[in-house]
N, C-alpha and C positions, 0 to 999 in steps of 0.2 A: 623287537625291543619290549621287554616285559616290565611292566610298572605295577607294583603291588599296593593294596590298600589306599591309604590317603594320598600317595603319590600321583594318582591319575585323576585328571579332571573329569572325564566324562562320567565314570561311575559315580563319583562323588556327587555330581550335580543332581542325579536323580535320587540317589539314596539320602543325601543329607537334607533335602527339602522336607523329607518325610518327617523328621524329628520336628521341624518348625511347625508342623500342622497342628500341634497340640492335641487336644482330644480329637479322635478321628473316626471314621467310619468305613467300613467295606463299601465298595463302589456304588452300590445302590441297595441297601437292604429294605425291601418293601415288607412291612411287618405282617400284615394281613390284608390281601386285596379287597377293596370295597365291592359291593355287589355290582354286577354288571350293568344294571339299569341306572347308575347314578349318572346325572348329567353335569355335575360340577367337576372342575379340575380337582385332583388330589395331587399335591406337591410335596416332595421330599427334599430337604436341604442337608447336605452331609459334609462337613469338613472331616478329613479322614487321614489316618496314619497308615503308610505302607512301608514297612521296615524292609526295604529292597536292597540288596547288592546288585552288582552289575559285572558280567563277564563278556568279553567278546573284543572286538577290534576298532579302534578310532584313530582316524586321521583328521585333526580339526582344521587344517589349512591345506590348500592345493599343493601337491608335490612334497608335502611333509611326510616324514616316516610314519607308517602305520604303528600305532601303540597297541599292544596286546594288554587288555584290561582284566584286572582280576580284583575286584573291590568289595570286600565284605561290608555290611552295613555298620558293624560295630566300630569301623575306624574312619568315618567321614564326618563326625560331629565337629571336630575342630576346624574344619574348613568353610563351615556354613556362615553366610552372610544374612541371607533371608530365604524362606522358602514357604510354600504352603499348597495344599491339595483341597479341591472341593468337587462334590458332585450334586448333580440336580436330577431327580427322577420326577416325571409328571405323567398323569393319566387322566383321560376323559372318555368314558364309555370303553370302546375297544382302541382308541387311539393312545399310543405311549411315546414318550420322548425321554431320552438319557443324554445328559451332558456331563463332561468330566474335564476338570482344569488342573494343570500343574504349573507352577512357576518356582524356580530355583535359582538364587543368585549367590555364587560361592566367592568369597574373598581368595586372595592369591593361593594357589597350591604349588607345592614343589615337586619337580621331577628331577630325579638325579640318576644318572647312569650313563653308560657309553652309547655311540651311535654305531651299531654293527654294520650298517649298510654304508656309512659315510666316513666315519672316523672312529674306528673301534678302540683307538688308544686315547681318545679325548672324551673327558667327563662333560656331560651336559647338566646344566643347572638352569631350570625354567620356572617362571612365576607366571601363573595364569589365573585370571580372572574371568568367570564364565556366567552366562544366563542361559538357562534351558526352559522352554515353555511349550506346552502343548494344550490345545483345546479340541476335545472330541464331541460330536454331536450326532446322535442317531435317533431317528424317527421309525416308528413302525406300528404294527397291527397286532392286537390280541387274538391269536388263532384258536386258542382253547382257553376257556374260563369257566372253571367250576369252584365251588367253596373250598376245595382242597388243593386243586392244581391249576396252574396257568402256564400257558406257552406264548411267547411274543417273538415275532419275527422283526428284525431290525435292519435298518440300512443307513449309511450316513458317511461321515469321514472323520479324520483326525489331522489337525494341522500341527506341525512342528516348527519351532523357531529356536535357533542355537546362536549365540553370540560368544565369541572368545577374543580376549585380549591377552597376548602372550609376549612374554619378554624371555629371550634366550641368552643364556651366558655361557660361553665355551671356554674351557680352562686354557689360560694363556693367549686367548684369541681376541676376546671382547664380547659385546652384547649388541643384541638387535631386538626390536619391538615389532609386532605384528598385530594386525586386528582383522577379524573376519567374522561375517554373519551369514548364515544360510538357512534356507526354510524349505519345506515341501508339504504337500497335501496327500494322504492316502485315503482314497475310497475304501469303505468298509461295509461288509455285510455280516450279520450276526443273529444270535438267538438268545433268549432268557427263559429260564424255567423257575417256578416257584412252587414249593410244596409245604402245605401246612402239616406239621406232625401233631401239634395240639392247638389250642386257642392261643397259646403264648409262644410256642417254639415252632421254628420253621427253618427250612433250608432253601438257598437260591444259588443258582449257577448261571453265568453269563459268559458268553464267547464270542469273538469276531475274528475275521480274517480280512486281508485287504493288501493294498498296495498295488499289486498287479503290474508293476513297472510304470505306473502313471507317477508315483512319488518314489516310494521305495520299492525295491524289488518284490519284496513280500513282508507282511507283518501280521502278528496274530497274538491275541491275548485271551486268557482265561481267568475267571474268578469264581471261587466257590465260598459260601459263607453260611454259618449257622447263627440264626437271628432269634433274639428274645424281646417280646413286647412287654413294656412296663405299664403303658396306658394308651389312650387315644392318640397322644402326641409323640411319644418317646419310645425308641427301641435301641437295642445295642446289637452289635454283630462282631463275630470273630471268624476269621478265614484265611485263605491264601490267594495270591495273585501272581500270574506269570505274563510277562510281556515280551515279544521278540520283534526286533526291528532290523531289517537288511536294506540300509541306504548306502548307495555308492554312486556318486555323480562328479565327474570332472575332478577327481582327486580328493574329493571330501567323502569320508567314510564314516558312517555311524551303524555298525553291525554289532549289535549287543542283545543279550538276554538279561531280563531284570526279574528277579523273584523275590518272594519275601511274604511274610504274614501281614494281614490287614486287621485292623481292630477299630472300632468306633461306635459313635452315638448319633442317631438320625433324629431329626425334628420333623414331624409330618403336620401339615395343614391343609384346609379345604376339604370339600367333598364331605361325605357322611362319616360320622364318628363310628367308634366300635372297632378299630384295628386298622 
C-alpha cells in the first residue's frame, strides 16, 4: 500500500519537526578547534533545521499492513503539532562529546486508500496522532589535532521512541482505535573530520554506523557542512544529511531513509576564544 506526501505519518513526523526548529544548525559545526593544550571545556549548542523527506516502509502496529512511504519535505507542514531539533558538541583536550535530540508531535494525519492485502475493494480512512523522539550520544577521542585538520573517533548510541494513536474508518464497516508505542536502542561507532580552509571558512564531515541487530538490524548516517565563523561565539553552517534506519521487531517496522539539506547557527562558549 503506497501513501504519498502528507498522507503518511512516519515520514511527516521526522520531516515536519524540522520546520518547527526555527533557526537551525548543521548537526555540529565546530567553527575553529581551540588549541590542543586548552584545559577548559568548549561547548557548542545548536538548534537546527533539517529539511528532510522520508522514503521506506513503516508498519506502526503489530500485524498491521506495511505502508510504503514517499514523503517530500514540502508537503508535511500542515500536519505539524510541535517539533524541534538540538545538538550539543563539547570538547576538553582530546576528549569529545556529541549529543543530538529530536522531538516531533504531529496532529492527526489522514491516510486514504484501499487495502490490497486485506480488502482491495474497501477504502481506508485513518487519522493518526504520532510522537517520534530520538536522543543520540557519542563520546570519543581526538586522534589527530593540527591547526588545520582534526580527526575524532566516536562511539555511543541512539535511543528511539515512537508513539502512535490511530483511528481507522472502513467504508460501510465502522471505525476502531488503536494506541501503540515502541522503542529501541542502537549502538553506534563513528568518526568526525574537520578542515580549516581559512580562518573564517571550514568544512566538516561526520558519519556513524550501528544497530548490528541489537536494536535495528542496521543504521547509518552521514553529515557534511560548510561553516563560516562570525566571531568567537557565533558561526553558521550549510550542508546535507542522510540517515538510514532498518528496524523490524514483532511486526513493528520502521525501515526508512531520510535525506535533506541542513542549515543553522551555532553558539559557542567556554574554553579559549579566537574561534
